[in-house]
N, C-alpha and C positions, 0 to 999 in steps of 0.2 A: 691575555685573560684578565679582567677588570676586577678587583676586589669589590664585592657589593656593600662592605661596611659604609663606605663613604662615596658611594656612586654618583649621588646627587651634586657633590662638590665641584665646583668648576676651579678650583684653586690648586688641584694637583692632577697631572696627567698619569692615571694610575697605570696605564700601559708603560710609560717610561719609569714611573716608580718601580714596577715590578720587574722590569729588566734590569734595573740598579740592583735591586735586591738579590735578583739571580746571580747576577755577575758578580758581586761582593761576596755572597755567600755568608760565612759564617762572621765575616768582619763588618757586616752591613750596620747593626747597632751601634758598633763603635764609631764608624764612619758618620753616623746620623747624629751621634754625641758631638764628634768634631764639628759637625755643621751648625749645631745648637751653638757651641762655644765660639766659633768664628763668627757665625750670624750676629749673635748678640754683640761681638766685638765692631763688627762693620757697621750695625746699626747706630751705635754709640759714636763711632767715630765720624760717620756721615753728620749726625746729627752735631756733633761738635764743630765739624767743618763748616756746616751752614750757620751755626749761631757765630762762628769766626768771619763769616762771609769769605770763606776761602775756597775758591773753586777748585785748585789743585788738589786740596786735601780731600775732595770729594771723589776722586778718580779711583784710585787703588781699592778703598773698601768697597765701594759700589762695583768694579770689576770683579772683585773676589767672591761678593755675594751673589752676583750675577750666574757666575760659573757653577758656583756650588748649590744655588737653586735648581738651575737646570738638570743637573745630575740627577737630582730625586725627582724630576718631573714638575718641579713647581714653577711653570712657566709664567703664572701672572706676576710672581715674586722677582723672578729672573727679568721680565720685560721692565718693571718699575726699575729694578736696580741698573738696568741697562740705560734707561731714559736718564736716571740720575748721573750715571757715568759720562754718558755723550753731552750733559749739559755743562758738567765739570770740564769736559775735554775743551767744548766750543768756547766756554768762557776764559780759559786758560790762553786759548790760541788767540782769541780776541782782545785778551787783557781786560776781561770785564767781571763784574762780580755776578755771583750765581743766584740773584733773586729769582729767576724762573724756577728754579730747583725748589723752592720753599714748598709748593704744593705738593709735588711727589715726595718730598722728604718728610712731610708730615703724614703722608698716607703709608710710609715705609714700616714703622714699628707696628701699627696695627695688621698689617697684611702678615708681617713675617711672623708673629705671635700666632694668629689663625692657621697660617698655614704650618707652622711648625707643630701646633697642636694636632693637625690632621696627619702630618708624617709619624710623629711618634705614636700616635693612637694606633696607627695602622702596624707600625712596626712592633707592636706589643699588645695584641688583640685581648690576652687575657687579662692583662691589666685594665685596658680600657673598660672590658665588660664588667669587671669588677668596680671600677670607679662609676660607670652609668649605671649599674643596678644597686639600687639602695639596700642596704644590709637589713634585716628583719627589725620590725618596731619602727621609731622614727616618729617625728611629728605626722599625726593625723593617721597613724595606723595603730591598729590593736596589736598589741604583743600576743605571741602564740604561748599559751599556757602549758604548762609540763605535762598535763593530762590530756591535752588536746591530740 
């Protein structure tokens, strides 16, 4: 059963997401929070490794991000992390520098952030609805008077 809230998104396999949600039960939101924390750390570590031109330092954080992404059905993010991991491994094996990883690493943070936004919105539909729906009044809206 796909959740219709973000059905148009191709960033998340909602069947896999819902399966993980079902299997993890009440711990789902907590584990999603760990994914956020670990993902942020992994992205930072991958970017630092790229800046340092250190192929070996790409491998573990990319591997971690790959597995955790796929657990929540975030297949495009998992595939990008896997690409970075494989480039890192290949460069270590060939004793080469990871210039080839520059473009995938540059796409990583925006993809992670966009994917995480979708996952978190879906995990908390009440909060997401409140965020998406403007509160009364606001710029360009008439306020409701007490007598109306």
